[in-house]
N, C-alpha and C positions, 0 to 999 in steps of 0.2 A: 648335156648335164651334167650324166659320171665322168669326166675331166674338170668339171667344178666343182664335184666332191673331191676327189683324188687330192687338190689341188687343198683346200678344206682341210679332209681329215690327214694327209701329211704332216701340218704343221699341228694335231690332233695330236699325233700321235706322238710328235717329239714332244709336247707339254706335256702326256702321258707319262714320258720318259723320264723326263725332269723331275717329273713328280716322286719314281718308284728309286731314281739314284739320292733325290733328296730330303725321305723324309720313310725311313725304314719301315715306321709301324705302320705306314701304308702301301709299301710296296708290292703286295702281295696283289689289290687293290687298283693298284695303278696298272702291275702286267696285266693283270685278266680284261682292264679298260683294252689296254693294246690289243691284246690276242685274238679282245670279238673283233675292236674295230677295224682292226687289218686284212682278219679271215671277210668280213661282209666288204670291205673293197676293194679290193682282189675280188669277190665274185660276184659283182657288179659290174666290173670293167670282165672279165670273161665274159658273160651276157653280152654285154654293149656287142663287143669283137663277136661272139657266135648269131649276132645277127639271126635268134631265134622266132619261129610263129610262132604266130600269139597266144596259144597253150601251152607249149614247154617254157615261155617267156613267164606268162600267168605262175607258173610252179615254182620256177627258178627262182620268182620275184618273194612269193611265198615264203621260201625258205631263207630266202634273204632278210628278207622284214623279222621271220621269229630269230636267226643271229643278233638282229639289228635292236631288236625288243629285247631278249632275254640275255643283250649282254651284260647291263646295268646292274638286271637283278639277281644277273650268277656273282658280278664282281663285288656290290653292296652285300651283300651277304656271304661269300667265302673267307674275305679278308674284315679290316675295320672301318669298313665302312667312309664315305669324304667328309670330312666336314663341309658344313654350309652356315649363311645366314639367311634367314625368311624374310629380310628385305631385300636384301639385293639379291634372292631367286625368285622374289615378286616380281620388281624390277626388270629384271634378265626376260620374264616370260611374258613381263607388258607390253616389251618393246618387242617384242617375238610377234604379237598381238597386233601392233600398228604394222606391223612391217607387211603380216597376208593383207591388212584393211586394206594397205596402200597398194599393194597389188592388183588384189581388186576393180579401185576404181582408175587405177594406172589401163588397165586390161580392158576395161569397159570405155574408156575414153577411145584407147588406143582400136579399138574396135566399131564406136561411132564415126571417125575419120571419115571413112569413107560415104560413108550418108554422108554427110555433112557436104562433101565434096561432090556429090552428085546429085546432092535432091534438097542444099538446104540445109538451115536448120529448122527440117519439119521438126510435127507437133511429139512423134512417137519418138524422134530421136533426142529432142530436148527430155522429155521423161524418162526414156531411160538415163540418162548423164544425169540428173537433177533425183531422180528418185533410187537411182544409185547410189547415189555424192550421202545422202538426206538418211538412205539405211544404214550405211558405213560409219557416217557419225552415230548414231544412233544404236549400233552394234557396240562401237566404241566409248563408249557411257553406259552404255550397260553391265559393260568388261571391267571400266573403273569406278564403278560404282559400289564392288565388291572390295573389301579393305584384306585384302589378302597378305601381305605385307602381316597386319596384325594378325590376324588369323595361325598362319602359319610360326608366327612369334610366341604367338599364345598352347597351341596344339603342340609346338617339343619339335623335334630331330630326330625323332625314331623314323626306320627304314618303310612302317607304314605310313604314315605322314608324308613324304618325299615319294613314294612310290604312287601314294595319291592323287598330289599333284601334277607330279612328272606328267606319268600319263596320260592322266586325266585331260590333260588340256592336247591328247593327242587328237582323239574327233571332235575336240576344240577347236582346232587350227582345221585340221582339216574340213568342218563346218565352213567357218568363214575361206579355206577355198576355192569352197565349193558355188560358198553364193555369188564370187564374184567370177565362178563358168556359166552361173545361171545366166548374170549378164551378161557374162558374153554373147549365150544362146539366144537372147531377146535381141539383142545389137543385130545379131545376124535374121534372126528374125524381119526384125526393120528394113534390115539393109536384102531381105529377099532373099539371100542364099542357103536358106536352112529346108529341110524337110519337114520339119516341126512351127505349128499354130501358136500362136497368141499364149491358149490356155497353158500346153506342153509349156513356155518361158516363164509364163509367173510360178507354171508349180515345180521348177527346177529351182528357182529364186525363194520361195516359201518353205519346202523342203530344208535344203538345209540351214534355216531363219534357224527355223523350231529344234533343230538337232544341235547349233548354237547354246539356246537361249539351255536344253536340259540336260547336255554340259556340263555348263557355269554351273546351274545349280543344282546339277548332279556331285562335284565336286567342292562346292561351296558343302553338303549335307556330310557327305561323309568326315572331313575336313572338323567338323564341330561337331560330329555324329550325333545329328539331331537334321529332322525332317519340318521345315517352318511352313506353319498355314496358308504363309503370306505368300511362296515363292510357289505353292504349290498355284494357291488361287490366281495368282500371276502367269503365270507357265499356260491355264487354263483360258483366262481371257486373251495370253497370245494366240492359240493352236484357234482359239475360236477364230479369231480377225485372219489369221492361215488359210483356215479352213471356206470361212466366206470371199476372201478375195479370189481363188480357184477357184470357189462353185459359180461366183459371180462372174467367172472371166471366163466359163463354160457356156456359163447363159445369154452371151452375146453381152458382158459387158466390155466399154472400148478400154485397148490397152495402157494405155494412158493411165485412166480411173484405178483400174486392176494394178500397177505401179504405185498407183500415191497410196492405195492402202496399202501395199508390203513397206513400205519407203514407213507409214507411222506406225509398225507394228509393236518396234523398239522403245512406244513412246508408252506401252501396256505398262511396260515394265518400268521406262523410267519415272514415272510418275507416282505409281507404288512406290519407288523404293526413295525417291528423296521423299514423300510424306511419309511411310513408315519402316520403311525398310533398315534407312539403317539406326535406327534405332533397336529393330529386333541384331541388326546383328554388332553394336556396342553390351546387346546384353548374352552373346554368343560365346564373345572373345570375351569377359568379365567371367561368363563360365567356367570358359578351358581353365582360364587361368587360377580358378579355385581350387580345380583339379589340383591340380598341379601338371 
């Protein structure tokens, strides 16, 4: 993993050095990025070579994460900042979202393959693959229902907007990865390789789905500078369905039925947004434009 990041970071350093050379106005910002990226990557390489125990590794990771996440703040505030195009940035982050969702599906299918090889298409294996796929497309639909390009364009290019959008996606991406990990746990439970039961697997999927939706609407609320009552109602509905799925699985509901409930959870938001949410978004964008 560290080696893969070295390959990407070398190219990234080269690009920031090009900026420093080509744009005197952004030289300070670019060189600050270079310093933070280089220090962080050297730190990860040293941590990987050292083969630290879990405790020291977590401490080292915490320090390195602070360097990683603090670098852009220092760079943007110290220099002239970097110019960015709202729709381009929204498209870049949406592609990262698709990649993260795709990795979850691929990982789930890979985890289920041994089950299919040994047991054939057992009902639980089918539900993990089908439920995971439906859930993934549901999360995809929810994310792309929010017109982030229009919102960013109307909100302006201030540091506040860029930090809210950029840093707000970190828990969102983490939640997507955790959904995939939860589906992986479910596959291992079906295979009989896990030390937990189906209720824990259901919970491992339900929690990150809730975090994903909370993070998504939190980013929205901060960008448009208001809390939409419709979003609150939709999140309440989602939480209710997720809690129901976990409670029923603990009460003895079959794993397949529990996964089916989880799979349709995003539909609560999708239906609400398709019926009224898009009109709310259009009003919020118009309000941002009116405020300048």
